LUMNUTOR-205134 format. One line per 2 residues: number of its first residue (from 1); their letters; for each residue x negated, y negated, z of C-alpha. Coordinates in pm, 1 decimal. Last residue first. Example, Ala and Ser with C-alpha at 12.3 -4.5 7.8 and 13.67 -1.06 7.14 Angstrom:
2 = sa = -1367.0 106.0 714.0 ~ -1230.0 450.0 780.0
***
This chain:
463 = kd = 3519.1 2239.7 -1564.8 ~ 3153.4 2186.9 -1489.2
461 = ni = 3043.2 1827.5 -1504.0 ~ 2830.8 1726.3 -1801.4
459 = fk = 3064.8 1468.9 -1949.4 ~ 3132.0 1315.6 -1610.1
457 = lk = 2780.9 1183.7 -1557.2 ~ 2769.0 1140.1 -1178.0
455 = gi = 2542.2 1441.0 -1116.2 ~ 2289.8 1306.5 -1366.5
453 = if = 2275.1 972.4 -1183.6 ~ 2233.3 1133.0 -839.9
451 = ml = 1966.4 1376.6 -960.5 ~ 1762.4 1093.8 -1114.3
449 = lf = 1802.4 876.3 -805.4 ~ 1685.8 1156.9 -578.3
447 = yf = 1365.5 1225.0 -773.9 ~ 1275.6 877.2 -896.1
445 = if = 1342.2 654.6 -596.8 ~ 1337.0 884.9 -295.7
443 = vy = 1091.2 1147.9 -410.8 ~ 872.1 920.2 -621.8
441 = fl = 840.6 665.2 -342.3 ~ 779.7 937.6 -84.0
439 = ys = 485.9 1050.1 -298.6 ~ 347.2 698.4 -316.2
437 = vf = 396.1 664.6 60.9 ~ 152.5 950.6 117.5
435 = gs = -112.0 802.1 -112.5 ~ -65.1 453.3 32.7
433 = lq = -122.2 583.3 386.1 ~ -484.6 655.7 308.7
431 = sr = -606.5 1009.0 261.9 ~ -734.5 1316.2 443.7
429 = wf = -478.7 1336.6 722.6 ~ -182.1 1322.0 484.0
427 = lf = -289.2 1657.7 336.6 ~ -108.2 1834.2 622.4
425 = ly = 213.5 1631.2 616.6 ~ 169.3 1624.7 238.2
423 = py = 232.9 2000.1 228.7 ~ 567.4 1935.6 403.6
421 = it = 695.6 1672.8 159.1 ~ 829.0 1928.6 -90.3
419 = is = 1027.7 2076.7 198.0 ~ 1232.5 1754.0 200.7
417 = sr = 1383.9 1861.0 -130.6 ~ 1547.2 2155.7 43.3
415 = si = 1731.9 1934.9 291.9 ~ 1821.3 1670.2 35.0
413 = fy = 1957.5 1924.4 -215.9 ~ 2150.9 2126.9 39.8
411 = dk = 2324.1 1824.3 195.1 ~ 2372.1 1856.4 571.6
409 = hn = 2046.0 1679.1 653.4 ~ 1828.2 1862.7 904.7
407 = il = 1520.0 1863.6 681.6 ~ 1575.4 1493.9 610.2
405 = yf = 1589.6 1386.6 975.3 ~ 1272.4 1574.3 1063.1
403 = ii = 1099.0 1415.8 763.4 ~ 1191.2 1067.8 886.8
401 = ry = 1103.4 1160.9 1244.7 ~ 752.7 1276.4 1148.3
399 = il = 675.1 959.5 953.9 ~ 798.1 744.9 1243.6
397 = ff = 580.4 938.9 1489.5 ~ 267.0 898.8 1280.4
395 = ll = 327.3 523.7 1254.4 ~ 368.8 491.1 1629.7
393 = ga = 44.2 680.2 1692.9 ~ -133.8 474.8 1424.7
391 = if = -25.9 141.9 1571.7 ~ -134.6 252.4 1920.3
389 = ps = -462.1 396.3 1788.2 ~ -527.4 74.4 1591.3
387 = vq = -500.3 -169.2 1883.7 ~ -879.6 -211.3 1892.5
385 = rf = -917.1 -284.8 1518.9 ~ -585.5 -357.5 1345.1
383 = ny = -643.5 -335.2 969.2 ~ -965.6 -135.1 935.3
381 = ya = -877.7 58.9 1250.4 ~ -544.6 164.7 1100.2
379 = et = -718.4 268.8 778.4 ~ -965.5 483.6 967.8
377 = lp = -677.7 629.4 1171.2 ~ -513.6 730.5 842.6
375 = hn = -807.3 955.9 739.1 ~ -1064.4 836.8 488.4
373 = ti = -1185.3 1051.7 199.8 ~ -1553.8 1071.9 118.5
371 = si = -1649.9 828.7 -148.3 ~ -1673.1 863.9 -523.8
369 = kn = -1873.0 554.5 -609.1 ~ -2180.6 754.5 -708.1
367 = dr = -2534.9 635.8 -758.9 ~ -2742.9 930.2 -635.8
365 = nl = -3059.4 805.1 -470.2 ~ -3003.0 1012.4 -157.2
363 = yd = -2940.2 1336.5 -342.9 ~ -3270.0 1485.5 -231.4
361 = sf = -3173.3 1404.3 127.6 ~ -2883.4 1648.9 128.1
359 = yf = -2542.2 1522.1 243.3 ~ -2346.7 1426.7 -66.1
357 = ns = -2002.0 1280.4 7.0 ~ -2138.4 932.3 -45.8
355 = ln = -2114.7 630.6 178.8 ~ -2193.9 261.1 139.6
353 = ns = -2009.9 137.1 -167.9 ~ -1738.9 398.5 -113.1
351 = il = -1667.1 247.1 229.7 ~ -1582.1 -105.0 117.2
349 = sd = -1398.6 -16.7 -204.4 ~ -1192.0 251.6 -37.7
347 = ip = -1098.5 13.7 244.3 ~ -1005.9 -254.7 -7.8
345 = de = -776.4 -23.4 -212.2 ~ -879.5 -115.6 -560.9
343 = ek = -661.8 -357.9 -747.7 ~ -443.0 -253.8 -1038.4
341 = in = -489.0 -483.0 -1333.9 ~ -185.5 -702.7 -1392.2
339 = kf = -162.7 -810.4 -1753.8 ~ 199.3 -687.3 -1768.8
337 = kk = 102.3 -403.7 -2002.3 ~ -193.4 -341.5 -1773.3
335 = li = 43.5 -264.6 -1485.7 ~ 193.4 23.1 -1684.2
333 = sr = -147.3 172.9 -1759.4 ~ -247.2 143.3 -1392.0
331 = pv = 33.9 373.8 -1288.0 ~ 266.8 227.2 -1019.3
329 = as = 260.4 417.4 -688.5 ~ -23.2 202.7 -549.8
327 = yi = 174.4 -117.9 -600.0 ~ 332.5 -182.2 -261.6
325 = ih = 117.2 60.2 -62.6 ~ -192.4 -151.1 -131.8
323 = ly = -50.8 -404.1 112.6 ~ -156.0 -160.2 385.5
321 = sn = -519.3 -229.5 292.5 ~ -502.5 -587.6 413.5
319 = sn = -739.8 -819.0 229.8 ~ -690.7 -1195.0 244.0
317 = ns = -841.4 -1270.4 583.2 ~ -1110.6 -1005.8 549.0
315 = ls = -1047.4 -661.8 688.1 ~ -1260.9 -484.5 941.6
313 = ln = -1620.9 -395.8 1009.6 ~ -1785.4 -355.9 1350.4
311 = ne = -2080.5 -180.0 1187.3 ~ -2059.7 131.4 1403.0
309 = il = -1678.4 125.4 1410.5 ~ -1646.2 98.7 1031.7
307 = yl = -1906.3 372.1 969.9 ~ -1749.1 606.1 1223.4
305 = fg = -1408.7 581.1 1052.1 ~ -1565.6 620.8 706.7
303 = yn = -1740.9 934.2 827.1 ~ -1428.2 1096.9 968.5
301 = tn = -1284.0 1242.2 647.2 ~ -1614.3 1419.0 584.2
299 = tf = -1586.5 1594.5 920.8 ~ -1274.5 1782.6 811.7
297 = er = -1387.5 1928.3 477.4 ~ -1740.2 1964.3 616.7
295 = ly = -1627.8 2188.8 902.0 ~ -1795.8 2511.6 791.4
293 = lk = -2050.4 2312.6 592.9 ~ -2365.6 2296.6 798.1
291 = ss = -2550.2 2619.8 720.2 ~ -2348.7 2699.0 406.0
289 = rk = -2525.8 2483.5 148.6 ~ -2843.4 2674.6 63.9
287 = qy = -2668.7 3004.6 125.0 ~ -2397.3 2903.3 -122.6
285 = nk = -2644.9 2819.1 -395.9 ~ -2828.3 3148.7 -342.8
283 = il = -2502.1 3344.8 -352.3 ~ -2395.4 3176.3 -676.5
281 = ns = -2731.3 3246.6 -836.3 ~ -2696.3 3612.7 -733.7
279 = it = -2349.8 3613.6 -892.4 ~ -2506.3 3514.1 -1222.1
277 = fn = -2558.9 3193.3 -1421.0 ~ -2710.0 3298.0 -1753.2
275 = kn = -2363.8 3336.9 -1906.4 ~ -2290.7 2968.4 -1845.1
273 = ki = -1931.4 2841.6 -1868.6 ~ -1745.5 3079.6 -1636.3
271 = ml = -2037.2 3130.3 -1398.9 ~ -2097.3 2756.5 -1393.3
269 = nl = -1737.0 2696.4 -1285.6 ~ -1781.8 2947.0 -1006.2
267 = ss = -2097.3 2766.8 -896.3 ~ -1917.3 2431.2 -885.3
265 = ri = -1637.6 2578.3 -673.6 ~ -1874.6 2760.1 -437.2
263 = eg = -1851.6 2511.9 -148.7 ~ -1482.9 2442.1 -206.1
261 = lq = -1404.0 2810.1 -166.3 ~ -1566.5 2790.6 175.8
259 = lf = -1281.0 2584.8 314.3 ~ -1018.6 2813.7 162.8
257 = si = -1189.6 3118.5 309.6 ~ -1214.4 2961.3 655.2
255 = vf = -847.1 2854.5 656.6 ~ -719.4 3185.9 514.4
253 = fl = -923.5 3391.9 758.7 ~ -802.8 3179.4 1048.8
251 = fm = -439.3 3225.4 942.5 ~ -490.3 3598.8 895.7
249 = ff = -645.4 3605.6 1242.9 ~ -337.9 3439.8 1392.9
247 = lf = -91.7 3653.7 1197.3 ~ -266.1 3974.7 1309.5
245 = fn = -276.2 3859.6 1670.8 ~ 94.6 3772.7 1646.0
243 = kk = 182.5 4116.6 1507.9 ~ -34.1 4301.2 1758.8
241 = nl = 136.5 4143.8 2058.6 ~ 75.6 3860.2 2300.5
239 = rl = 412.2 3689.6 2279.4 ~ 527.0 3367.9 2120.8
237 = ni = 811.9 3500.7 1904.7 ~ 785.6 3319.3 1574.1
235 = ki = 1097.2 3203.9 1389.9 ~ 1200.5 3263.1 1029.8
233 = kk = 1531.2 3115.2 917.3 ~ 1510.7 3311.9 590.1
231 = el = 1589.1 3008.0 374.5 ~ 1383.4 2767.0 581.6
229 = fi = 1079.2 2988.3 638.3 ~ 1085.9 3087.9 269.6
227 = if = 1090.9 2719.4 166.7 ~ 805.4 2669.0 411.6
225 = li = 580.7 2936.3 265.7 ~ 643.4 2838.6 -96.7
223 = fl = 572.9 2470.5 -23.7 ~ 255.5 2558.8 166.2
221 = if = 122.1 2765.7 -124.2 ~ 211.4 2495.3 -378.1
219 = kl = 25.2 2223.5 -186.4 ~ -268.9 2453.3 -115.5
217 = is = -321.8 2505.5 -488.6 ~ -305.3 2130.5 -551.3
215 = sr = -549.4 2051.3 -270.8 ~ -784.6 2334.5 -365.6
213 = df = -831.1 2234.3 -729.2 ~ -1045.4 2529.1 -833.3
211 = li = -1051.8 2376.8 -1184.5 ~ -984.6 2720.9 -1334.9
209 = ik = -718.4 2771.9 -1068.5 ~ -551.0 2442.2 -1157.3
207 = ff = -525.9 2533.5 -1527.4 ~ -394.4 2881.9 -1445.7
205 = fy = -132.7 2722.1 -1221.8 ~ -25.3 2497.8 -1511.3
203 = ps = 1.8 2793.8 -1748.5 ~ 200.7 2991.5 -1480.8
201 = fv = 472.9 2724.8 -1446.5 ~ 762.0 2933.7 -1581.7
199 = li = 624.7 3251.7 -1422.3 ~ 587.8 3080.1 -1084.7
197 = si = 946.4 2952.0 -1109.1 ~ 1084.7 3299.2 -1181.1
195 = vi = 888.9 3448.9 -888.6 ~ 1000.3 3174.2 -646.5
193 = si = 1369.4 3206.3 -734.9 ~ 1354.9 3586.6 -709.4
191 = yi = 1209.4 3549.7 -359.8 ~ 1464.5 3286.9 -253.4
189 = nk = 1767.4 3495.6 -342.3 ~ 2104.6 3319.9 -335.8
187 = kf = 2116.5 3321.0 -718.3 ~ 2297.9 2985.4 -761.8
185 = fn = 2132.9 2769.5 -495.6 ~ 1814.2 2978.5 -522.2
183 = ii = 1776.4 2875.5 -885.4 ~ 1814.9 2514.9 -769.7
181 = fv = 1572.4 2571.3 -481.5 ~ 1290.5 2703.5 -694.8
179 = ls = 1345.1 2478.9 -999.1 ~ 1332.4 2173.8 -770.0
177 = sf = 997.3 2288.8 -628.5 ~ 843.0 2348.2 -970.8
175 = sm = 964.9 2019.7 -1118.1 ~ 854.6 1830.0 -804.9
173 = yi = 503.7 1975.7 -840.5 ~ 506.0 1897.1 -1213.0
171 = ll = 612.6 1541.1 -1134.4 ~ 350.2 1486.2 -866.7
169 = df = 66.8 1632.9 -1071.9 ~ 172.0 1431.4 -1379.3
167 = py = 144.3 1098.3 -1196.3 ~ 2.0 899.5 -1491.5
165 = ng = -357.4 794.5 -1423.6 ~ -463.7 471.3 -1584.2
163 = lg = -817.0 486.9 -1722.8 ~ -972.2 427.8 -1381.9
161 = rm = -763.7 703.3 -1226.1 ~ -881.9 947.7 -1491.5
159 = ie = -1244.2 847.8 -1448.4 ~ -1218.6 899.1 -1069.5
157 = dr = -1046.1 1234.7 -1114.9 ~ -1320.2 1350.4 -1350.4
155 = kg = -1583.2 1240.7 -1098.5 ~ -1409.6 1437.4 -824.3
153 = kt = -1385.8 1745.1 -1045.5 ~ -1760.3 1733.3 -1100.3
151 = it = -1916.3 1650.0 -1436.0 ~ -2000.7 1926.5 -1685.1
149 = fn = -1684.7 1868.7 -1886.6 ~ -1551.6 2195.0 -2030.0
147 = ly = -1216.8 2177.0 -1852.7 ~ -1138.4 1834.6 -2000.6
145 = ef = -1240.2 1952.4 -2348.3 ~ -1010.1 2250.7 -2307.8
143 = vg = -712.0 2036.5 -2202.9 ~ -748.3 1761.4 -2462.2
141 = gf = -998.3 1503.3 -2589.6 ~ -1074.4 1343.1 -2253.1
139 = rd = -816.8 1065.7 -2292.3 ~ -583.5 1335.8 -2425.7
137 = ln = -593.8 1481.9 -2074.0 ~ -387.6 1206.1 -1919.7
135 = li = -133.5 1176.4 -2200.9 ~ -86.1 1556.0 -2209.4
133 = ff = -13.6 1574.7 -1835.3 ~ 216.1 1270.9 -1853.0
131 = ti = 419.3 1443.2 -2124.0 ~ 418.9 1771.3 -1928.6
129 = gt = 551.9 1594.5 -1616.2 ~ 819.9 1407.5 -1810.4
127 = ii = 932.7 1724.9 -1989.6 ~ 942.3 1920.1 -1661.8
125 = li = 1132.3 1652.5 -1470.9 ~ 1385.2 1600.8 -1752.3
123 = fv = 1445.3 1977.9 -1782.6 ~ 1487.9 2014.2 -1404.7
121 = fi = 1763.1 1749.7 -1396.9 ~ 1929.4 1871.2 -1717.0
119 = ms = 1949.9 2226.7 -1582.6 ~ 2085.9 2105.5 -1247.6
117 = sk = 2350.6 1887.9 -1415.7 ~ 2467.0 2179.6 -1627.8
115 = tn = 2484.2 2439.1 -1351.2 ~ 2640.7 2229.8 -1080.2
113 = ln = 2503.7 2043.1 -780.8 ~ 2701.0 1738.1 -675.2
111 = fs = 2466.9 1554.4 -443.1 ~ 2540.7 1422.8 -95.2
109 = fn = 2538.5 1100.4 107.3 ~ 2759.5 1089.0 416.6
107 = dl = 2466.9 1124.1 656.6 ~ 2271.0 874.4 447.2
105 = rh = 2530.2 603.6 500.1 ~ 2575.4 691.1 865.8
103 = is = 2210.9 701.7 966.3 ~ 2225.6 919.9 1275.8
101 = in = 1909.9 1018.9 1455.5 ~ 1981.9 1281.4 1717.6
99 = kk = 1790.6 1288.7 2043.0 ~ 1658.6 1640.6 2103.8
97 = yf = 1303.0 1506.1 2148.7 ~ 1303.3 1126.5 2157.2
95 = iy = 1102.4 1074.9 2475.0 ~ 873.5 1376.1 2425.1
93 = dl = 801.3 1279.9 2064.1 ~ 716.1 928.6 2172.9
91 = yv = 471.2 1066.4 2431.9 ~ 318.5 1310.1 2181.6
89 = fi = 255.0 1035.1 1926.3 ~ 111.4 793.3 2183.6
87 = ta = -109.0 1067.2 2331.8 ~ -245.6 1169.6 1991.0
85 = ai = -328.5 807.7 1902.8 ~ -500.1 763.6 2240.7
83 = mv = -699.1 1086.1 2200.2 ~ -813.6 989.5 1849.1
81 = yk = -911.8 641.6 1964.5 ~ -1116.9 783.6 2252.1
79 = ma = -1297.0 1022.2 2014.4 ~ -1388.9 733.5 1784.0
77 = ii = -1518.3 531.9 2079.0 ~ -1735.0 830.1 2181.9
75 = rt = -1883.1 859.2 1831.6 ~ -1956.8 487.4 1826.4
73 = en = -2137.6 506.4 2160.4 ~ -2335.1 805.0 2034.7
71 = si = -2476.6 583.4 1763.4 ~ -2435.9 640.6 1390.9
69 = ik = -2776.3 615.9 1228.9 ~ -2848.9 406.2 921.1
67 = le = -3038.8 567.4 635.4 ~ -2989.2 266.1 405.1
65 = kl = -2789.4 440.7 132.1 ~ -2625.7 674.6 381.5
63 = yy = -2695.0 1039.9 305.1 ~ -2896.4 1105.6 619.0
61 = fn = -2592.7 1009.5 820.6 ~ -2677.9 1176.6 1148.0
59 = vi = -2583.8 1537.2 1216.7 ~ -2355.2 1594.5 1517.2
57 = el = -2023.6 1650.5 1336.0 ~ -1757.4 1748.7 1589.1
55 = qg = -1528.8 1449.0 1543.1 ~ -1345.8 1599.4 1243.5
53 = lv = -1234.5 1886.6 1464.2 ~ -1002.8 1641.6 1639.2
51 = ly = -897.8 1410.1 1354.4 ~ -895.2 1639.9 1050.7
49 = fy = -815.9 1981.0 1194.2 ~ -602.3 1871.8 1487.9
47 = fg = -402.3 1611.2 1297.7 ~ -341.1 1854.5 1010.0
45 = tl = -212.1 2115.2 1253.8 ~ -7.7 1840.5 1420.6
43 = fi = 186.5 1770.7 1100.5 ~ 226.6 2139.4 1010.7
41 = yi = 378.6 2201.8 1354.1 ~ 583.0 1881.4 1372.2
39 = pd = 771.9 1959.6 1052.6 ~ 1016.3 2192.6 1238.2
37 = il = 1066.1 2479.1 992.7 ~ 858.8 2713.3 1205.4
35 = di = 1128.3 2737.7 1472.6 ~ 963.0 2848.0 1793.2
33 = ks = 1058.0 3147.6 2001.9 ~ 995.0 3211.7 2371.6
31 = vk = 1338.9 3361.2 2444.1 ~ 1447.3 3056.2 2642.7
29 = ni = 1334.2 2817.1 2374.4 ~ 983.1 2687.4 2312.7
27 = ri = 1014.0 2331.0 2187.3 ~ 881.7 2155.1 2499.2
25 = vl = 566.4 2371.5 2496.8 ~ 493.1 2317.3 2127.1
23 = pv = 524.5 1939.5 2158.2 ~ 280.9 1953.8 2456.2
21 = ll = 18.6 2157.2 2270.0 ~ -124.5 1843.0 2107.7
19 = il = -220.7 1699.7 2444.5 ~ -382.0 2024.4 2561.8
17 = ts = -586.4 2047.9 2241.0 ~ -698.7 1686.7 2275.7
15 = fi = -816.2 1749.6 2633.5 ~ -1010.5 2064.2 2540.4
13 = vf = -1163.9 1910.7 2226.0 ~ -1265.7 1593.6 2410.9
11 = ff = -1400.2 1797.2 2700.7 ~ -1638.4 1979.8 2466.0
9 = ki = -1720.0 1659.8 2280.6 ~ -1831.9 1497.6 2603.6
7 = fi = -2068.8 1787.0 2679.8 ~ -2207.0 1772.8 2324.6
5 = ln = -2259.3 1399.7 2367.4 ~ -2443.8 1453.4 2693.3
3 = dy = -2681.8 1697.8 2527.5 ~ -2719.0 1448.0 2241.8
1 = m = -2852.0 1191.7 2488.9
***
């Protein structure tokens, strides 16, 4: 039976790859160049890694609490849903490709960038982000106490969210990105702008590196890459030459290295904190884990999807996970002041009670609510069952078109600010929709509104 499943998976990967190459083919111009700043490439890269490669796990769920087995039928259904969602997205993209979206009010909307207003804008973002950062870590006794905890990063994040997580990561990320393109607006040199901004935020980067927070590090790397692509108008010539081969293998090396970094993160932390923990210990730990972990980052996001399909689970009458979007952006501490305790996302609650991200049998009795992440198709299935791939495909297309519209906006501030969303187009595939919408909420409500208000204050306008 598994021989047949491997055969099916082979054709699934081939067919899915061909589907997802269609947007690339229709965008190649007459001189065989593609514009890297089009958000569809980072969006579909995330789709391919998390939804296509995520289906390639063949090991049964030995880490389920009740040792249930996921059937081949369930795995095939999951692959069908992924292909349908991909086809719907690609078909809509083909229909609307080169068709302009015009939203008259937003088309005429612009920001008045000047030296004073820009300085005040960045200063407010930085101060707010640092304040939230201090408030979060004070719950653990401070920065150094937080770093010295022996618990995993995931457990620390869970405790922080439970105590009322202020969105310091979002605000510091927006502070960094806004500093980059505002300096660039006046200096007209994107590389100098990036270097200055990195120096300003170097303590925060050092903190994230010590934690080996891959998602945060990747977010900043992708932002820097895409802001350079935009400012330098970089395009790739699709030819079989040494430069493209080099770029391709560098990309693969980066992906594999970044994936494996997560597998030695705990060991690296032990090396820093424990003098008796040596490099040889790190190598032994990695060898013990490495045999089945090359795709773990991607396959982990698929386990919740398989679990729901296998057990025919969906929402109850009064529990729709998409409603979580409404209040997910509001910090728990603020809701407590109004005697409104933030609810758990129902899909998170359901799956985390049955799955763990630990995969070795000796960890089977581990009581841990930190679940594997769930990709957006999992959430769509939870809410809409058999029609989920159609809903998801449409939803994916709408998200892409919104970002595509913003990057092509005539206003410098809006266009450059949209680059901050690009990393989330990749990370989107490892989280529920509420997490992605939360960031859009802060961008459109807090970020843009703050800049608009500051720009309208007459007493700070340049004379």
